[in-house]
KOLDREN-537081 format. One line per field, with one value per residue (C-alpha): residue number from 0; residue in one letter; chain; y negated, x negated, z negated. Coordinates in Angstrom, 3 decimals. Layout:
KOLDREN-537081
timi <- NUM; ...
voro <- A; ...
filum <- A; ...
v <- Y; ...
u <- X; ...
w <- Z; ...
end
This chain:
KOLDREN-537081
timi <- 0; 1; 2; 3; 4; 5; 6; 7; 8; 9; 10; 11; 12; 13; 14; 15; 16; 17; 18; 19; 20; 21; 22; 23; 24; 25; 26; 27; 28; 29; 30; 31; 32; 33; 34; 35; 36; 37; 38; 39; 40; 41; 42; 43; 44; 45; 46; 47; 48; 49; 50; 51; 52; 53; 54; 55; 56; 57; 58; 59; 60; 61; 62; 63; 64; 65; 66; 67; 68; 69; 70; 71; 72; 73; 74; 75; 76; 77; 78; 79; 80; 81; 82; 83; 84; 85; 86; 87; 88; 89; 90; 91; 92; 93; 94; 95; 96; 97; 98; 99; 100; 101; 102; 103; 104; 105; 106; 107; 108; 109; 110; 111; 112; 113; 114; 115; 116; 117; 118; 119; 120; 121; 122; 123; 124; 125; 126; 127; 128; 129; 130; 131; 132; 133; 134; 135; 136; 137; 138; 139; 140; 141; 142; 143; 144; 145; 146; 147; 148; 149; 150; 151; 152; 153; 154; 155; 156; 157; 158; 159; 160; 161; 162; 163; 164; 165; 166; 167; 168; 169; 170; 171; 172; 173; 174; 175; 176; 177; 178; 179; 180; 181; 182; 183; 184; 185; 186; 187; 188; 189; 190; 191; 192; 193; 194; 195; 196; 197; 198; 199; 200; 201; 202; 203; 204; 205; 206; 207; 208; 209
voro <- X; X; X; X; X; X; X; X; X; X; X; X; X; X; X; X; X; X; X; X; X; X; X; X; X; X; X; X; X; X; X; X; X; X; X; X; X; X; X; X; X; X; X; X; X; X; X; X; X; X; X; X; X; X; X; X; X; X; X; X; X; X; X; X; X; X; X; X; X; X; X; X; X; X; X; X; X; X; X; X; X; X; X; X; X; X; X; X; X; X; X; X; X; X; X; X; X; X; X; X; X; X; X; X; X; X; X; X; X; X; X; X; X; X; X; X; X; X; X; X; X; X; X; X; X; X; X; X; X; X; X; X; X; X; X; X; X; X; X; X; X; X; X; X; X; X; X; X; X; X; X; X; X; X; X; X; X; X; X; X; X; X; X; X; X; X; X; X; X; X; X; X; X; X; X; X; X; X; X; X; X; X; X; X; X; X; X; X; X; X; X; X; X; X; X; X; X; X; X; X; X; X; X; X; X; X; X; X; X; X
filum <- A; A; A; A; A; A; A; A; A; A; A; A; A; A; A; A; A; A; A; A; A; A; A; A; A; A; A; A; A; A; A; A; A; A; A; A; A; A; A; A; A; A; A; A; A; A; A; A; A; A; A; A; A; A; A; A; A; A; A; A; A; A; A; A; A; A; A; A; A; A; A; A; A; A; A; A; A; A; A; A; A; A; A; A; A; A; A; A; A; A; A; A; A; A; A; A; A; A; A; A; A; A; A; A; A; A; A; A; A; A; A; A; A; A; A; A; A; A; A; A; A; A; A; A; A; A; A; A; A; A; A; A; A; A; A; A; A; A; A; A; A; A; A; A; A; A; A; A; A; A; A; A; A; A; A; A; A; A; A; A; A; A; A; A; A; A; A; A; A; A; A; A; A; A; A; A; A; A; A; A; A; A; A; A; A; A; A; A; A; A; A; A; A; A; A; A; A; A; A; A; A; A; A; A; A; A; A; A; A; A
v <- -244.813; -247.624; -251.245; -251.407; -248.353; -249.626; -252.957; -251.120; -249.105; -252.260; -254.177; -251.226; -250.951; -254.713; -254.337; -251.336; -252.894; -256.188; -258.241; -259.288; -260.476; -259.378; -262.109; -264.445; -265.940; -265.886; -267.515; -265.406; -267.206; -266.356; -262.694; -262.677; -264.129; -261.779; -258.635; -259.391; -258.266; -260.160; -261.598; -258.935; -255.816; -257.823; -258.653; -255.036; -253.873; -256.542; -255.380; -251.817; -252.904; -255.053; -252.072; -250.206; -253.118; -253.705; -257.319; -259.788; -261.968; -265.343; -267.449; -270.782; -270.046; -267.019; -263.447; -262.690; -259.648; -257.521; -257.836; -255.021; -254.674; -252.180; -251.216; -250.635; -248.665; -246.215; -245.697; -245.246; -242.654; -240.787; -240.584; -239.706; -236.811; -235.130; -235.612; -234.601; -231.415; -230.577; -231.312; -229.494; -226.460; -226.212; -226.913; -224.102; -221.771; -222.719; -223.738; -221.941; -220.909; -223.951; -226.297; -224.827; -225.503; -229.112; -229.462; -228.168; -230.721; -233.496; -232.205; -232.671; -236.173; -237.194; -235.772; -237.568; -240.893; -240.405; -239.488; -242.783; -244.820; -245.852; -246.590; -247.557; -244.358; -242.383; -244.106; -243.309; -239.654; -239.710; -241.162; -238.566; -235.849; -237.121; -237.216; -233.748; -232.202; -233.901; -232.512; -229.017; -229.125; -229.565; -231.800; -235.131; -236.629; -236.105; -237.204; -240.504; -241.200; -240.479; -242.431; -245.942; -244.601; -243.345; -246.772; -248.404; -245.767; -246.308; -250.078; -249.712; -247.287; -249.618; -252.590; -250.950; -248.031; -248.140; -246.837; -245.793; -243.371; -241.852; -238.976; -237.579; -238.285; -236.695; -233.642; -233.195; -233.587; -230.950; -228.500; -229.249; -228.616; -225.302; -224.215; -225.050; -223.101; -220.115; -220.187; -220.967; -223.134; -223.649; -224.633; -227.032; -228.761; -228.920; -230.836; -233.099; -233.888; -234.674; -237.154; -238.916; -238.697; -240.574; -243.531; -243.295; -243.552; -246.772; -248.292; -247.187; -248.501; -251.835; -252.087; -251.397; -254.527; -256.794
u <- -63.465; -61.237; -62.057; -58.944; -59.933; -63.499; -62.168; -60.020; -63.018; -65.099; -62.382; -61.544; -65.165; -65.302; -62.164; -63.454; -66.843; -65.192; -66.908; -63.328; -62.379; -59.085; -56.386; -58.473; -56.963; -59.133; -58.602; -58.671; -61.844; -63.523; -62.670; -64.044; -67.323; -67.578; -66.681; -68.187; -64.896; -63.224; -59.722; -57.547; -58.896; -59.044; -55.341; -54.476; -56.469; -54.893; -51.425; -52.308; -53.817; -50.756; -48.476; -50.540; -50.077; -53.831; -53.425; -50.711; -50.671; -49.205; -48.082; -49.940; -51.949; -54.143; -54.704; -54.408; -56.304; -54.243; -55.129; -56.017; -52.964; -53.339; -49.673; -49.540; -52.766; -51.179; -48.188; -50.498; -52.638; -49.512; -48.431; -51.896; -52.147; -49.079; -50.230; -53.817; -52.603; -50.610; -53.518; -56.125; -53.884; -53.315; -56.978; -58.060; -55.648; -56.288; -59.967; -61.821; -65.487; -66.421; -64.421; -65.998; -69.385; -68.358; -67.344; -70.727; -72.437; -70.408; -71.460; -75.078; -74.397; -72.717; -75.536; -78.175; -76.359; -76.181; -79.882; -80.707; -78.277; -76.444; -72.841; -71.766; -73.179; -71.440; -68.146; -68.521; -69.119; -66.146; -63.959; -65.088; -64.417; -60.845; -60.292; -61.729; -59.586; -56.522; -57.407; -57.973; -54.634; -52.750; -50.008; -50.106; -47.278; -49.128; -52.373; -50.924; -49.275; -52.439; -54.975; -54.151; -54.002; -57.558; -58.648; -57.189; -58.798; -62.217; -61.943; -60.802; -63.630; -66.192; -64.898; -64.606; -67.060; -69.552; -73.104; -73.174; -70.293; -71.591; -73.393; -70.495; -67.927; -70.005; -70.502; -66.714; -66.502; -69.199; -67.311; -64.080; -65.736; -67.202; -63.803; -62.124; -64.705; -64.348; -60.550; -60.095; -56.984; -56.461; -60.078; -60.053; -56.885; -58.303; -61.370; -59.214; -57.086; -60.211; -61.323; -57.965; -57.964; -61.253; -59.531; -56.398; -58.511; -60.102; -56.634; -55.462; -58.590; -58.125; -54.470; -55.361; -57.527; -54.633
w <- -233.436; -232.112; -232.945; -235.088; -237.125; -237.439; -238.710; -241.230; -242.472; -242.884; -244.711; -246.927; -248.104; -248.717; -250.864; -252.799; -253.522; -254.562; -251.889; -251.214; -254.675; -256.270; -256.282; -254.093; -250.926; -247.781; -244.440; -241.320; -240.277; -243.580; -243.200; -239.665; -240.910; -243.914; -241.999; -238.608; -237.039; -234.199; -234.459; -232.762; -234.530; -237.772; -237.518; -236.758; -239.780; -242.011; -241.003; -241.967; -245.311; -245.957; -245.351; -247.955; -250.440; -250.629; -249.546; -248.632; -245.520; -246.511; -243.500; -243.185; -246.336; -245.802; -246.927; -250.619; -251.903; -254.291; -257.950; -260.373; -262.560; -265.412; -265.639; -261.892; -262.179; -264.615; -262.327; -259.361; -261.168; -262.249; -258.608; -257.390; -259.846; -258.343; -254.751; -255.469; -257.124; -253.997; -251.616; -253.676; -254.149; -250.395; -249.602; -251.911; -250.156; -246.536; -246.330; -243.559; -243.768; -241.639; -243.877; -247.014; -245.470; -244.849; -248.519; -249.590; -247.325; -248.949; -252.368; -251.316; -249.931; -253.181; -255.314; -253.232; -253.615; -257.368; -257.563; -255.832; -258.037; -254.858; -255.927; -252.433; -250.964; -253.677; -252.853; -249.163; -249.999; -252.329; -249.605; -247.064; -249.625; -250.144; -246.380; -245.909; -248.637; -247.134; -243.694; -245.054; -246.898; -243.613; -245.030; -243.220; -245.319; -248.609; -246.973; -245.740; -249.082; -251.039; -248.931; -250.247; -253.812; -253.442; -252.153; -255.273; -257.491; -255.940; -256.330; -259.950; -260.696; -259.116; -261.122; -264.549; -264.446; -261.595; -261.593; -265.245; -264.621; -261.387; -263.046; -265.121; -262.406; -259.660; -261.859; -261.990; -258.211; -257.755; -259.988; -258.126; -254.755; -255.952; -257.298; -253.968; -251.968; -254.323; -254.037; -257.719; -257.626; -261.363; -261.893; -258.931; -260.172; -263.699; -262.538; -260.387; -263.424; -265.438; -262.764; -263.011; -266.822; -266.797; -265.070; -267.214; -270.344; -269.067; -268.625; -272.058; -273.753; -272.018; -272.996; -276.647; -276.668; -275.694
end
């Protein structure tokens, strides 16, 4: 992995786990200290994250982490549902025996993280699952469009749901993985929709309190 990609991975996890706080402005020096990443790969990663609207680089002020806006979250989940349906449908159709084995390995990794109450480990497994499904689907345009939406979804889930939701959410992921490996497209999409519905309901419940 290149230094730039490694920096991106580190910063993304810091964003998802809220170690980089939403709406807060950080200096470049602060981000270097927090992430342990040197200036050049940090700047390359920040540019990529900025292009994905996960943060904003403000000249002579710093780097502002994107906030968690509920209205935007609904629009994002609506978009993600369409793209996820496409990727999962194609993954169910095109998965090879080797790729199905990889999915089953990820199911085990996710289950082990849940058993240990390790939210960060669960999120890493969830991310790898998303990337694996996108790879199996063999549609780089949908994969690139969906990746930042999954980052936002993971951050939102960590902020509003977290450890107490790992068990029910991981159970849906397990069912989705099994459906993909069995070639059951409708079932796989159904479980994917339920995962998204879980997040949509959080937004709607929050909006009702306003």
